N, C-alpha and C positions, 0 to 999 in steps of 0.2 A: 628881750634874751639873756643878755651882755650885765646887764643892768639885776637881776635879778640874780645871775650867779655871781656875779662879784658883792653883791650883797650876802647873798647865802652864804660868804663865802671865810664874808670879814664880818656876820652874826657869829658861825662859831668860831673863832676863834684864829682863822688865818691869819698871817701879818698884814697888814693892806700894805704897806712898803714893799711885798715883795711882788704886786700886781699897778704892773702899765697896763692902761689901750690907750690904742690908738685910734682917732675918726674925723675925718676933715669938721668935723660941728667945732667949734670951741667949748659953744653954749654946749651941747651937749656933758665935754669935757669937766666942762670948769664945772659941773653940776656930783659931778661921779666925785668930783678930787674934794667939792665942798662938804658930798654929805659921810665920806667911807676913807678919805687924806690920803684915796689913793697914785700915784704912777700917770701924767695922764706924758702924749704924745700926739700931732697934728705927725705923728713922719709915721707906718710901720715900720718899716727897718724898727728905728728903737724897740715898740713891742712886739717883731721878733728876734729878738737877744735873750727872749727870755728859753728856759727849757727844757716848759708849755705853753705851744700855741695854741690858743683858742681862734676857729675861723668863722667868728660871728655875725656871717653876711648875706646876703640877697644869693639865691643860685645864681642868680646872673647875671654880677659883679665880683662873679670868685676867679674866675678868670681869669681877669684881671688885676685882683690886688694879689691875684696866685702868682699870674706871671714877672711880677712885681718883683717877687722874693726870691727869685729861681735863679737869683748867682746866690742866695746864702748858704749854707751847708745846714742841711737839715740832718746829720748822723748821728751827732747827738741831741734833738729835741723829739719830744714828741704834741702831735700833729691831733689834738680834737676836731670836727666841725660837722657845726649843725649846722649846714647850711642842706637843706631838705634837697633830693632831686640829685644831688656830684656826685657817685662812687668817689672808692674809696682811688682808683685806679684814676681814675678818671681826671683826679686834687694828687697822683703822683705825677700823668701825663703834664698837669698846670706848670709842678713846681720841676718837670724837668729832671726828674733824683728821687731815686725808693729812700722812702720816705715811715716810719711808724707812723700810725691814724688811726684815730679811729672816731664813726661814726657813731654821731649823738643824735636824736632825734627827740629834744623834748616838746613838751605841748604850752601851752596860757597860763595852766594854771599853776607854773615854776615863777610866775609872777608875788603871789603868796606863799610859796614856798611847800606848796600843795602838786607839786607839779607833777608827770609821773615821765620818762624818759629810756627811749628806747637805747643799746647799746651793742654795736661790733663793731669789734676789731681787727684791724684785720693782720692776714699772717704776716708775719715777721714781729711782733704786738708780743712783749712778755706779758707774767704774769705780772708781773708791775706797773707796767703797763693801766692794765685791764685797774688793779688794783684805785693807782689814783685817777684814771675817768669817771670810775663810777663813787671818788670820793668825792670827786668837783662838782658832780651832776647830784650827787644826793646830798648837798647845800639850798636842791632847791627843789628835794621832793626822792616821794620814788623812780630806782631806779633796774630793770629785766633788763639781762641782755641773750639776743641771741644770732645762731650760731652758721645762717649765711645769712649775707652780706642784706639777702631780698630778704628778711622780713623786718628787716628794717622799712618793708612799703608793707608791711603788716599789726609792724605800731601806728604807721599813719594813722590806716584803717581804725586800728581801736585805741589811738591812745591823740597822735599829737591831730586827728580835723575832729576827733567826737565829740572834745568839747559845746563845739556848733550845734551837733546834734542835740545833746539837750538843753542847750541857748535857744535852740529854732525849738522844741516844742513842749516850753517856756510858757516864748513868746505867741507860740496859739492856743497857749492854757488862759492866758493874759487875756489876748484877745477878744473870746467866748467869754470870762466869765463880763467887759468890760462891758460888748458890745451887744453879747444875748442873754448873758444874765443881770444885767445893768449892777453890776459893780464896779466900786470907783478903783478906777489904776491905783494909785498911795494900795495899795486893800488888797485889790488881786493881788500885788504884787509882795505883799510883807508876806501873804501866805504863801503862793506860789512858794519862793524861792529858799523861805524855812522850810518847807514841806523837802523839796527838792533835798539841801542841806543836809535834812533828819533820816532822810530815805537814803542818800550814802554812806550816809555816818553806820543804821544799821547793814548796811552790805557787810562794811570794815570789821562790825564789832561781830559777825557772829560765821567766821567765815567756812563752819563745818554745814554750816544750807545753805544748802543753791536756791540763785534766783528766783526758779519756781519752787519754790516753796514759803519764801517770805516775801513769791506776791500772794500765793492758794495763803496764807496767814493772816491778811488779812477779805478776802474774801471770798463775805457771809455768798451760802448758795444763795442764788435769787434774790442779791439784794443788790444795795447801786455801786458797790462798787464791781458786781454783775455786770452788771448792762453796763456799762460802760468798761472793760477789756471786753466781749463780747463784740463790742462795735470795731472794736480797732482793732479784734480776730477777724472779725466780718469783710470789715475794710483793709486785706492785707498789708499788716502794719510789721509786719513779720516779713513775708517776701519786700517787704517796699526800703528797710534796714539793708537785712539785705543786699539789693541791688544797689542801695549809698557807700556804701561795706567797697564791693566788689569796681565801685565804680570810684574810690577814691585810690584804692589801692591800681588800676589801672592806669593812673591820671599820671600816679607816683613812676611807672613803669616807663611813660611816654617823659615825663620831667626827666629821669636820668641818659633818656634819648636824644635827647637835646641836647642837657648840657655836658 
């Protein structure tokens, strides 16, 4: 995700020499430096000297990373965290001081600049902080703001985890096409991925039409599509999806308690 954000910023015209990335692995840093001409360091303290500090680490190690930075004065810095499941209060606790912090929950299509990021600004953040955080994450796609921190959990269910839902459906379609219908895997992959891309673009280009209406427009009464949709409904697709999204939210809450 760090790679995606850096790529989006540089491609959007942000000066590369104003960006510094830190990582224990020199290999990753050399790749970033070679591709984007940013500054790099193996020491987090170097990166934390910036005015905006993005915490792009796994939640399991966020405590360790923050505690190593806790002696730095963050009073004039904005912290943006993309660590899933770690609350703003917990980040403040780890750093041992009051900070201006924004939580960001991007998803993996951010790697292509097609991401969806949920953002929450903790109390104490200014409108300038919100605007800056929004611009940062718009470098990798679109953003949506939530008013309550708990809204980030809903973002996880609707966007953060959601690419995997579509991948699973596409995977199931591919397996059926290959194993039940006798289609070659290459041909099945080509048809399914292009159809998914086209369907998503139709949704985006028709904001005034509900998803139900878009579905109805390709579902002729008594036709093949209607029969497939009928089977989905009979098998409880809606309740399965509802349960899956609730499970994602539940796990997000559990992670917040854990970390």
